[in-house]
Every structure is written in structure tokens, then in C-alpha cells.
N, C-alpha and C positions, 0 to 999 in steps of 0.2 A: 294420502289415503287415511281417512278417519277411522276405518275399521281396525287397522293394525296398531293404532295408537294405544288403546287400552291393553293390548297384549304387550306392547313394548314397555309400557309403564309398569307392568306387574312382573316382568321377567326377573328382576333382582329379588323380589319377595319369594318367587317360586324357588329360586336357587337356595335361599336361606332356609325355607321350609323343608326342602329336600335334604339339606345338610342336617337340620335338626332331626329329621326322620332317621337318617343314617346313624347319627350319634345315639339316638334313643334305641335303635335296633342293636347297636354294638353294646350298649350298656345292658340291654335286656338279655342278650345272649351270654353275657358274663365274660370275664377275662380268661376263663379256662378254655373257652372256645377259641381256636386259632384265628379264625377270620374276623373276630371282633375288633382286632386292631386295624384290619383293613377297612371295616365299616367305619371306625372312628376317624381314620385318616381321610376317607372319602367324604365323610360328613364335615370335617373341618375345612377341607378343600372347597366343598360346595358353599359353605357359609362365607368363606373368604371371597370366593368368586362373586357371590351375591352382593356383598358389601362393596367390593371393588366396582362392580357394574353400577351400583347405585351412586357411588361417589363420582365415577366418570360421567355418568348421565347428568348428574347434578351440576358438574363443572361445565359441561357443554351446552346446557340449557341457556337460551337467550335471556338476557337480563330483563327485557321488557320490550314492548312493541314501540315502533317509531312514533306512534301517535301519542303515547303517554310520556315520552321523554321530553325534557325541557330543552329549548333551543339555547345555544350559547349566548344569545343576546337577551335572554330573559331578564337577568338582573340589570344589565346595562341600559335597558330601555325603560326602567322605572316601573315595571309591572310587578311590584312586590307587595301590593296591598293584600292583606290576609282575607278580607271580605270586601271585594270591590263593589258589591251592591249596597253596602251600608255607608251612608255619608259620614264624612269625618267632621266632628264638631269642635275641632281644636281652634278654629278661627272665631268662635263665639266669645265675646269678652265676658269675663266673670265680674259680677258686681259684688263688692265687699259690703258688708253691713256697716252702716255709719255709727252705730252704737247709741243713737238717740232714740229713745222710746217715747 
């Protein structure tokens, strides 16, 4: 489902932003207000949950598609030319100057 992917990708950011909002609310209310500590604890919990979700999602993401991975026989078959379209001119003999003008 391609429609749920943008939501899935942004969920950790939403949790972190919600945590920052709770932390800002707790600071705005001041420490004289009894519930400001609850606001701060909920804010830190939301921030930690957002970071944890981001890390878990990052670890579970596939490394790359099968079409972009190199086969195990890539090196052993001699396909290591950096630019296969450009001819290699190592076989051309180099003529040294004779020194007679």
C-alpha cells in the first residue's frame, strides 16, 4: 500500500514533535504548577519513543534491492573495469626519444 508509506515514514517525527510540545507546555506552565512534571515526563517519553521508532525502522529497512546488489561472482569473473566502455591503452608501446636532433 503506497498510501500508508508516507504516514509510516513520518510517525517517529510526529512522536518527537509531540514530545517537544509537551516539554514546552511543561516549561511554560512553570514548576510551581503540579502537573508540569507530568507534562515533562510525558514529553520525554514521547521523544524517546520517537527516537526508538526511528532507530528500529532504520535497522529493519532493507539494505538495497536485489537488482543493485553485486553477485558473489562479480570479482572472480574479472568484471572489475572501472569504465568498461573506454579502451585500455596499456598495450601501446611507448617510443622513447633518441636524443639526436
